[in-house]
ROMAR-529255 format. One line per field, with one value per residue (C-alpha): residue number from 1; residue in one letter; chain; x, z, y. Coordinates in pm, 1 decimal, padded with zeros to 6 digits. Layout:
N
roba = [NUM/...];
dolum = [A/...];
nunu = [A/...];
c1 = [X/...];
c3 = [Z/...];
c2 = [Y/...];
***
This chain:
188
roba = [1/2/3/4/5/6/7/8/9/10/11/12/13/14/15/16/17/18/19/20/21/22/23/24/25/26/27/28/29/30/31/32/33/34/35/36/37/38/39/40/41/42/43/44/45/46/47/48/49/50/51/52/53/54/55/56/57/58/59/60/61/62/63/64/65/66/67/68/69/70/71/72/73/74/75/76/77/78/79/80/81/82/83/84/85/86/87/88/89/90/91/92/93/94/95/96/97/98/99/100/101/102/103/104/105/106/107/108/109/110/111/112/113/114/115/116/117/118/119/120/121/122/123/124/125/126/127/128/129/130/131/132/133/134/135/136/137/138/139/140/141/142/143/144/145/146/147/148/149/150/151/152/153/154/155/156/157/158/159/160/161/162/163/164/165/166/167/168/169/170/171/172/173/174/175/176/177/178/179/180/181/182/183/184/185/186/187/188];
dolum = [M/L/A/F/Y/L/S/L/I/D/N/D/N/D/R/K/L/F/E/R/I/Y/Y/A/H/R/K/Q/M/I/T/L/A/F/S/I/L/E/N/D/D/D/A/E/D/L/V/H/D/V/F/C/N/I/A/E/K/Y/M/Q/S/L/Q/N/I/K/N/E/Q/D/I/K/N/Y/L/L/K/A/T/K/N/S/A/L/N/K/K/R/D/T/K/P/H/I/S/L/Q/E/S/E/Y/K/L/N/K/D/D/L/N/D/N/E/F/L/D/M/V/C/N/N/I/S/Y/Q/E/V/L/S/A/I/R/S/L/D/K/K/Y/E/D/V/L/Y/L/H/F/V/I/G/M/T/V/S/E/V/A/E/H/L/G/R/N/K/Q/T/V/K/K/Q/L/L/R/G/K/M/L/L/L/E/K/L/S/I/N/G/G/V/I/L];
nunu = [A/A/A/A/A/A/A/A/A/A/A/A/A/A/A/A/A/A/A/A/A/A/A/A/A/A/A/A/A/A/A/A/A/A/A/A/A/A/A/A/A/A/A/A/A/A/A/A/A/A/A/A/A/A/A/A/A/A/A/A/A/A/A/A/A/A/A/A/A/A/A/A/A/A/A/A/A/A/A/A/A/A/A/A/A/A/A/A/A/A/A/A/A/A/A/A/A/A/A/A/A/A/A/A/A/A/A/A/A/A/A/A/A/A/A/A/A/A/A/A/A/A/A/A/A/A/A/A/A/A/A/A/A/A/A/A/A/A/A/A/A/A/A/A/A/A/A/A/A/A/A/A/A/A/A/A/A/A/A/A/A/A/A/A/A/A/A/A/A/A/A/A/A/A/A/A/A/A/A/A/A/A/A/A/A/A/A/A];
c1 = [00003.2/00269.6/00361.0/00085.4/00063.7/00399.7/00302.4/00010.2/00366.2/00573.0/00862.7/01164.5/01130.6/00764.3/00819.1/01075.7/00782.7/00514.2/00670.6/00787.9/00492.5/00340.7/00584.3/00556.3/00187.4/00009.9/-00090.9/-00205.4/-00425.1/-00586.5/-00665.7/-00762.9/-01069.4/-01169.0/-01190.2/-01459.0/-01632.7/-01564.0/-01481.1/-01140.6/-01209.0/-01372.9/-01066.1/-00876.2/-01081.6/-01086.5/-00676.8/-00641.3/-00832.9/-00673.3/-00340.6/-00452.6/-00608.2/-00255.5/-00091.7/-00301.2/-00344.0/-00146.2/00207.3/00226.6/00036.7/00293.7/00590.6/00460.9/00500.3/00827.8/00757.6/00694.5/00460.3/00286.1/00228.6/00151.6/-00115.3/-00239.5/-00255.7/-00475.3/-00669.8/-00717.5/-00823.5/-01051.2/-01276.4/-01264.0/-01437.7/-01645.1/-01739.1/-01793.9/-01979.8/-02213.6/-02328.2/-02451.8/-02680.3/-02964.7/-02837.1/-02871.8/-02814.6/-02617.0/-02868.2/-03074.8/-02744.0/-02702.4/-03011.1/-02883.2/-02551.8/-02516.1/-02226.5/-02178.8/-02172.8/-02028.3/-01836.6/-01483.0/-01715.7/-01962.1/-01690.0/-01459.1/-01790.7/-01853.5/-01528.4/-01368.2/-01663.4/-01650.7/-01259.4/-00946.7/-00682.2/-00469.5/-00731.1/-00785.2/-00449.7/-00407.9/-00677.3/-00635.2/-00242.7/-00419.3/-00645.7/-00533.5/-00204.9/-00407.6/-00658.9/-00364.6/-00206.0/-00467.9/-00657.8/-00297.0/-00237.7/-00572.8/-00669.6/-00358.9/-00127.8/-00372.7/-00335.3/-00615.9/-00734.5/-00525.1/-00205.2/-00263.5/-00334.1/00024.2/00179.6/00054.3/00115.3/-00275.1/-00563.4/-00781.7/-01100.6/-00935.5/-00833.2/-01178.4/-01319.3/-01050.1/-01104.7/-01464.1/-01411.6/-01137.3/-01385.7/-01632.2/-01373.4/-01246.2/-01569.0/-01659.8/-01330.9/-01393.5/-01785.8/-01917.3/-02234.1/-02153.6/-01997.1/-02274.2/-02325.9/-02715.6];
c3 = [00003.0/00074.2/-00326.8/-00386.7/-00152.1/-00239.1/-00636.9/-00511.8/-00452.2/-00677.8/-00477.0/-00268.5/00063.6/00101.8/-00035.2/00292.3/00547.6/00417.3/00415.9/00775.1/00910.9/00773.0/00945.3/01287.3/01285.0/01102.2/01366.7/01617.8/01336.2/01292.7/01640.0/01697.3/01390.1/01500.8/01847.3/01743.0/01402.9/01604.4/01293.9/01163.8/00777.3/00828.8/01038.1/00832.4/00497.8/00686.2/00733.3/00366.1/00320.7/00524.8/00444.2/00024.9/00092.0/00311.9/00011.1/-00291.5/-00023.7/00262.4/00269.8/00225.6/00560.3/00695.0/00577.4/00779.3/01081.1/01270.7/01588.6/01571.5/01846.8/01620.8/01347.3/01594.1/01665.9/01322.3/01188.3/01476.2/01497.9/01094.2/01183.9/01451.8/01246.0/00981.2/01168.5/01359.7/00996.7/00914.5/01191.6/01202.1/00864.9/00926.3/01167.7/01114.2/01005.6/01179.4/00987.4/01154.6/01187.6/01369.6/01598.3/01686.2/01888.3/02058.1/02187.0/02471.4/02628.9/02910.2/02721.7/02462.7/02445.9/02286.5/02025.3/01934.1/01900.8/01696.0/01444.4/01395.8/01342.3/01122.1/00887.5/00786.2/00748.3/00627.7/00962.7/00836.5/00857.9/01192.5/01338.5/01202.3/01387.9/01731.4/01668.6/01599.0/01898.9/02219.7/02333.7/02669.3/02404.3/02204.5/02456.1/02561.4/02225.5/02098.0/02367.0/02439.9/02063.5/01871.1/02069.0/02263.1/02604.3/02850.2/03074.5/03359.9/03146.2/03037.3/03352.6/03461.4/03155.8/03197.3/03570.7/03598.4/03783.4/03617.9/03608.1/03527.5/03203.1/03175.0/03128.5/02862.6/02644.6/02622.1/02572.3/02381.0/02129.8/02143.7/01952.1/01715.7/01607.9/01568.2/01395.4/01125.1/01090.6/01202.8/01356.2/01402.4/01714.4/01817.2/02162.6/02300.2];
c2 = [-00006.6/00264.0/00224.9/00308.0/00678.4/00719.5/00746.0/00962.0/01216.5/01411.5/01503.8/01306.5/01530.7/01493.6/01048.3/01065.6/01217.8/01086.2/00687.7/00777.1/00902.0/00588.0/00385.3/00511.5/00607.7/00394.6/00110.2/00374.4/00580.5/00147.8/00155.8/00479.8/00445.1/00062.0/00248.6/00497.5/00254.8/-00079.5/-00288.8/-00360.5/-00357.4/-00004.2/00128.3/-00017.9/00194.9/00482.4/00481.7/00456.3/00704.7/00904.5/00846.6/00892.4/01331.1/01340.3/01212.3/01410.5/01698.0/01773.5/01680.8/02098.7/02055.3/01821.4/01981.7/02307.3/02093.5/02091.1/01903.6/01489.6/01573.3/01795.6/01592.9/01248.8/01487.1/01605.6/01266.0/01090.3/01425.3/01338.7/01000.8/01017.7/01350.1/01120.6/00844.1/01031.8/01135.4/00820.4/00733.8/00990.9/01008.0/00660.3/00829.5/00999.7/01390.0/01688.5/02018.5/02298.3/02497.5/02284.2/02190.0/02580.2/02523.2/02280.2/02404.2/02696.6/02828.6/02637.4/02267.0/02319.9/02023.9/01944.5/01715.0/01945.2/02188.2/02009.5/01924.3/02243.4/02374.6/02079.7/02022.9/02423.2/02494.9/02378.8/02299.6/02531.2/02822.6/02668.3/02706.6/03001.4/03152.1/03055.3/03202.6/03533.3/03547.6/03650.2/03513.5/03310.9/03227.4/03083.3/02894.9/02686.0/02650.2/02550.9/02293.7/02101.2/02085.9/02039.9/01869.1/01700.2/01783.4/01743.5/02022.6/01961.8/01890.1/02264.5/02374.2/02268.1/02309.4/02707.5/02708.2/02756.9/02688.0/02447.7/02645.9/02965.5/02691.4/02574.0/02957.8/03024.2/02698.0/02831.3/03210.9/03067.8/02823.1/03102.4/03420.5/03096.5/03037.3/03449.9/03458.4/03148.9/03256.0/02948.8/02970.3/03407.0/03295.0/03266.9/03019.3/03021.8];
***
């Protein structure tokens, strides 16, 4: 399968990077996909689709990510979001307009937030928008969503109170939605 993916990539440096990430993260991506889809074949198909997308469209994005942990998080987020989308597609669909009425600022959980963002905006646009926020919101959003730290880990890493980080995450999510013009940034 690797030969197929490499045939989709023109640049030798990109091929080397792809081969490295393929061997380093493929098994973990399949495990994550299986944990969501609960089917071996679906998990393997999904990871295949993720790798095809990366090879065809997102090698430049991967080249821009210098930290190995960030690359891992990028691949796992892509896998998780694809698996959640696939799982959601098998359930009755609720439009974004319908879901607006179900959100309120007290329960804008991470999965709903990621669904709203990932379904409408590219990774690079989200990353750029996060980086344009006030430093206190940028830090918590980046560490929580890009790096994948828990709220407790973010609080410890930044030397902040856990409740403060929770509030900054909530406010940061609302600012990010507004900046990205998703749901008008309005949380009911």
